[in-house]
C-alpha positions in Angstrom: 22.8 35.5 2.9 19.6 37.1 1.6 19.8 40.6 0.2 19.4 43.3 2.8 17.1 46.3 2.8 18.5 49.4 4.5 17.0 52.5 6.2 19.5 55.3 6.8 19.1 58.4 9.0 21.6 61.1 9.5 22.6 61.5 13.2 25.3 63.3 15.2 27.6 60.4 14.9 27.3 60.2 11.2 24.8 57.8 9.5 22.7 55.4 11.5 21.7 52.2 9.5 19.1 49.6 10.1 19.4 46.5 7.9 16.5 44.1 7.5 16.2 40.8 5.5 13.1 38.9 4.5 13.9 36.2 7.0 13.4 38.5 10.0 17.1 39.1 10.7 18.1 42.6 11.6 21.4 44.5 12.1 22.5 48.0 13.0 25.5 50.1 12.2 26.8 53.6 12.8 29.1 54.8 10.0 30.9 58.2 10.0 30.9 59.2 6.3 29.0 58.7 3.0 32.0 56.9 1.6 31.8 54.3 4.4 28.0 54.1 3.8 28.5 53.4 0.1 29.9 49.9 0.8 26.7 49.0 2.6 24.5 50.5 -0.1 26.3 48.5 -2.8 25.5 45.2 -1.0 21.8 46.1 -0.4 18.8 45.3 -2.5 17.4 48.8 -1.7 18.5 51.6 0.6 16.1 54.5 1.6 17.7 57.6 3.2 16.3 60.6 5.0 18.2 63.2 3.1 17.3 65.2 0.0 18.6 63.8 -3.3 18.2 65.8 -6.4 18.7 69.5 -5.9 17.4 72.5 -7.8 19.8 74.9 -9.5 17.2 77.4 -10.4 13.5 77.7 -11.2 12.1 76.6 -7.8 11.5 77.8 -5.2 10.6 74.2 -4.1 10.8 70.7 -5.3 7.4 69.2 -6.3 8.0 66.2 -4.1 8.3 68.3 -1.0 5.2 70.3 -1.7 3.2 67.1 -2.4 4.5 65.4 0.8 3.5 68.4 2.9 0.0 68.4 1.4 -0.4 64.7 2.2 0.8 65.0 5.8 -1.1 68.1 6.7 -0.4 70.2 9.8 1.5 69.9 12.0 3.6 67.1 10.4 3.9 69.0 7.2 6.4 71.2 9.0 8.8 68.3 9.1 9.3 68.6 5.3 11.6 71.6 5.1 12.5 73.6 2.0 15.6 72.0 0.4 18.4 74.4 -0.5 19.7 74.8 -4.0 22.9 73.0 -5.0 25.1 76.1 -4.8 23.8 76.9 -1.3 24.6 73.3 -0.2 28.3 73.9 -1.2 28.5 77.3 0.4 31.2 78.1 3.0 28.9 80.0 5.5 25.3 80.4 6.4 25.2 84.0 5.1 26.7 82.9 1.8 24.2 80.1 1.5 21.3 82.5 2.2 22.5 84.8 -0.6 22.9 82.0 -3.1 19.6 80.4 -2.3 17.8 83.7 -2.6 19.5 84.4 -5.9 18.6 81.0 -7.3 15.2 80.2 -5.7 14.0 83.5 -4.5 14.0 82.7 -0.7 16.5 82.6 2.1 17.7 79.4 3.8 16.3 78.2 7.2 18.8 77.4 10.0 17.4 73.8 10.0 18.2 73.4 6.3 21.7 74.9 6.8 22.5 72.6 9.7 22.2 69.5 7.4 23.9 70.9 4.3 27.1 69.0 5.1 25.1 65.7 4.9 23.2 66.7 1.8 26.6 67.5 0.2 28.0 64.1 1.2 25.1 62.3 -0.5 25.1 64.6 -3.5 28.8 64.0 -4.1 28.3 60.3 -3.7 25.5 60.1 -6.3 27.4 62.2 -8.7 30.6 60.2 -8.4 29.0 56.8 -8.2 26.1 57.0 -10.6 25.3 53.3 -10.3 24.1 53.8 -6.8 21.1 55.8 -8.0 19.3 52.5 -8.6 19.9 51.4 -5.0 19.8 54.6 -3.0 16.4 56.5 -2.9 15.2 59.5 -0.9 12.6 58.9 1.7 11.0 60.8 4.6 10.1 59.1 7.9 6.9 61.0 8.5 5.7 60.1 5.0 6.6 56.5 5.7 4.5 56.5 8.9 1.7 58.3 7.1 1.6 55.5 4.5 2.1 52.6 6.9 -0.8 54.1 9.0 -3.3 53.9 6.2 -2.4 57.4 5.1 -3.0 59.0 8.5 -0.2 61.2 9.7 1.2 60.8 13.2 -0.5 63.0 15.9 2.4 63.6 18.2 6.0 64.9 17.9 8.5 62.2 17.4 10.7 63.5 20.2 8.0 63.1 22.8 7.3 59.9 24.6 3.8 59.7 23.2 5.2 60.3 19.7 7.8 57.5 20.1 5.1 55.1 21.3 2.7 56.1 18.5 5.4 55.3 15.9 6.5 52.1 17.5 2.9 50.9 17.6 2.7 51.4 13.8 6.1 49.8 13.2 5.2 46.7 15.3 2.5 45.8 12.7 5.2 45.3 10.1 8.3 44.7 12.2 7.5 42.8 15.5 11.1 43.2 16.7 11.0 47.1 16.5 11.0 47.6 20.3 13.9 45.1 20.7 15.9 47.0 18.0 15.3 50.3 19.8 16.4 48.8 23.2 19.5 47.3 21.6 20.5 50.6 19.9 20.0 52.5 23.2 22.4 50.1 25.0 24.9 50.0 22.1 25.2 53.6 21.1 25.7 56.9 23.0 22.7 59.2 22.9 25.1 61.9 21.8 25.7 59.9 18.6 22.4 58.3 18.0 19.0 59.5 19.4 15.9 57.4 19.9 14.1 59.1 17.0 17.1 58.4 14.7 16.6 54.7 15.3 12.8 54.9 14.9 13.2 56.9 11.7 15.7 54.4 10.3 13.4 51.5 11.1 10.5 53.1 9.3 12.6 53.5 6.1 14.0 49.9 6.4 10.5 48.5 6.7 9.4 50.6 3.7 12.4 49.4 1.7 11.9 45.7 2.6 8.1 45.5 2.0 7.8 48.1 -0.7 10.8 47.3 -3.0 8.7 45.7 -5.7 6.2 48.5 -5.7 7.6 51.7 -4.3 5.3 54.7 -4.4 6.6 58.3 -4.7 5.9 62.0 -4.7 5.5 63.0 -7.5 4.1 60.1 -9.6 6.2 61.1 -12.6 10.0 60.9 -12.5 11.7 64.3 -12.1 15.5 64.7 -12.5 17.7 67.6 -11.5 20.3 69.1 -13.8 22.8 66.3 -12.8 20.3 63.6 -13.6 19.5 62.7 -10.0 15.9 61.9 -9.0 13.9 64.5 -7.1 11.4 62.4 -5.2 10.2 61.2 -1.8 9.4 57.5 -1.8 7.0 55.5 0.4 5.1 52.2 0.5 1.3 52.0 0.9 0.3 48.4 1.8 -2.9 46.9 0.7 -5.2 45.8 3.5 -4.6 42.2 2.7 -0.8 42.7 2.8 -1.0 44.4 6.1 -3.1 41.5 7.5 -0.6 38.9 6.3 2.4 40.8 7.7 0.7 41.3 11.1 -0.4 37.7 11.5 2.3 35.7 9.9 5.6 37.4 10.1 8.1 35.7 12.3 10.4 37.9 14.4 13.8 36.2 14.3 16.5 38.6 15.5 20.2 38.9 15.1 21.7 41.6 17.3 24.8 42.5 15.4 26.2 46.0 15.8 28.2 46.3 12.6 28.6 44.7 9.2 
């Protein structure tokens, strides 16, 4: 079977995964933990994930990749790139403790939005520290940056949780993944909305498309590699297609589908 390209988004049910291959086959999966996710990452050619990898211990207050991504997106989409907590805050036992630690290390408190995903950041941080070989297969991504790049470096106009926002993003995805609407319909019928929301599926598709088409030439913020104190990349990756590439994909890609829930 051809090597797979994965897009992974954190969701209430754990981690939602879209798998694509160069032959047009797609699969979906919902896995509860990073340990379960590791098996899929190992079998992939490239996995892009919407979770911060590479954490500041001091010196911040922000990672360069986050600041550059915000600048590229502009308002209002820049607000989707939140300030990433320092490593000690990620491992804190309470929100108040995390705020104190983050202020001590980076000079600013922690937003509730950032605190709410610290458990998932911690899962991936532990995975990358314990299984260092995965760093070549698992890279950080951001869905809004993906859409910005896939849309000729024009950010999305509407919020992804609104119907117009979903349609806007599906319209972009359909240029590179003709089966995107079928995948969304399949996921809606296969998974509870309490576990996987529509925007989780759309975000995962954007990252899987980016991984599949951009694996040979993956762009990133910043241009130069930056590592944290544990040797983990601090970056946000994306793929910017040439006009010729976009034309070929739009006009010649065949949409074969394989609706398989799990691996």
